[in-house]
N, C-alpha and C positions, 0 to 999 in steps of 0.2 A: 543518308543515315547509316552509320557504321561502314561507310565505303572507304576503300583504300585508293591509292593512286593507280591510274590505268596501267595494266600490264598486258604484254602480248603473249599469246599462246599459239603455237603453230602445230598443226596436225596434218600429216601427209600419208594417208593410208595406201596410196598407189602413185605411180609416176605421173599420172594424168589428173590427180586430184589433190588439192591442198586447201586447208581451211585456216584462216587467220582470225583469231578471236582477241579482241581488246576488252578487258573486263576490269571492274573495280571490286569484284567479289574476292573473298579470301581464297587462297589456292587450295587449302585442305578442305575436303568434303565435310568433315565434322564441323570445322569452324564456319563454313558457309551455312550449314543447317542451323547452327546456334544463332548466327546473325539473322537468318531469315525468321526464325521463330521469335527471337527477341524483338525484332522490328514489328512483327504482327501483334505481339502482346502489347507493346508500347502504343501502337496505333489504336488498338481496341480500348486500352485504358484511357487514352486521351479522349476518344470519342464518347465513351460511356460517362466519363467525368464531366465533360462539357454538357451532355444532354441532362445528366443528373442535376447539375447546377441550375440549368434553366427550369427544370421541373420543380425543384425545391424552392426556387425563387418565386415561381408562379403559384405553387401550391405548398406553402410552408407546413401545412398540417399533414402532408403525405410522408414526412420523415418517420413518424411513428408507425404508419402502415407498412412502409418499406422495411423497417427494422424487424417486423414480425415474419418477413419472408426471406431473410438472408441469414447467413451463419453469424454466430455470436462474435467471431473474430472481426467481422466487417463492421460491427456497430460503431467502434471509435471513428473509423474512416467516414461512415455515413453521418455521424454527428458533426465531424469537422466540416464536411462539405455543406451540411445544412446551416451551420453557423456562418460559414463563409458566404453562402448565398444570401443570408439575411443581412450581413454587413455591407456587401457590395451593392452599389446602385446599378440600375438598369443601364445607365449611360456608360459605365465602365464594363459591366458584365457582358453585354451583347458583343462589343468589338473583340473582347478577349475570347469569348466562346467561338465566334466566327473564325478568328485567327487560328485557334487551336484545332478546329475541325478542318480548316484548309490545310494546315501543316500535316495533320494526321493522315489525311486522305491523299494529298498530292505531293508530299515530300518524297523525293526519290530515294529508293533503296539502292542496292548495287545495280549497275547497268552492265549488260554484255552486248557488244556489237561485233558481228562477224562478217567476213567476206569468204564465201565458199566458191572456189574456182574449179570447174570441171572442163578440161580441154575438149573441144568439139561439141560441147553441150551449152555451156554458158556460165554466168556468175550469179550468185545469189547474195544479196545484202540483207542482213537481218539485224534487228534491234530488239532486245528483250529488257523490259523495265518492270517496275511495280504495276504499271497499267496494262501489261500484257506484252504480246509479241507482234511485230509487224515485219514483213519481209517483201522483197521484190526480186524477181528473177529476170535476168536479161540474157537472151540467147547470144551465143558466140557471134552469129552473123550480124547482130546489131551493135556489138562492141567495136567501136572504132579505135579507141586507145584508152590508156590509163595515165592520168596526169597528176602531178603534185602542184597544187595551186597555193597561192597565199591570199588571204583576205582579212578584212577588219573584223575583229571580235571585241566589241566595246571600244576601248581606246588603244587596244593593242593589235598587232598583226599576228595571225595564226596561219599555220600551214594545214592544208587538208588534201586528202586523196579523193579524186573524182574519176568517174567513168564517163567517157564521152560516148553517147548513144546516138546511133544513126537516126536521123529524122527528128531529133529533139533539139530545141534551141539551147536549153540549159544542160547542165551536167548533173549526174547523180552522185551525191556526196557519200563516200564510205566513212563509217564511224562518225555520223553527224552530231551525235550528242557528246561524246567524250573528247573528240578532237585531240588525239594523242600527239606527242612531240614529233619533230621531223625525223629523228632517228628511227622510230617505230614505223613511220610512214614510208621511209626509204626501204626498210626491210620488207614491208608488205608489197611495195611497188615492184621491187626486183623479183620477189617470189611469185607474185601474181603474173607478171609479164613472162617470166620463165615458164610457168605452167601453161599459160595460154598459147605461147608462140614458139617455144623451144622444145625439141624432141628429146628432153632429158629430165631426170628427176630433180625436183627442187632441192637445192642445198648441196648438190654434188658438183 
């Protein structure tokens, strides 16, 4: 919802630390705040409208009671929703309300996924979405290598960056939700390997 194509941001505050962030959020802070609050308002509007439709369908007489508790400017909208609830049958109303609630609650906003590399300490993989933030830290001693793999995504082949962890059968996928293009993955792969294993500043 209001997301852009994935973009890469690189931040290297020290020669031994570098953070790669792939995000679909707008670059400017003001635009990001506008998108965030617009998304929240649209979600609240969709949820409240869906609940109001069900309420007025089940209790048609409550339209007058509700109109006495809301501002006068909202009366036309309330009357429209009440008339709509009266015309639509339960067979059509329930699937539409369920679909609206599902989209309002679970539709993704912008997503940020990052790889933080700290030499001699480890790597942290984080994903921030509408549902919250989850992250995993892997110590340097457990990082065996970083690979660029290719795998099937639907009917296509996509490239993805993965961390090979000692003692684990599978790999840990970096940027698992966004799956950026190979050019971005190669930039991150070179920078992360350089920070982990080479005694020089990334990008020099």
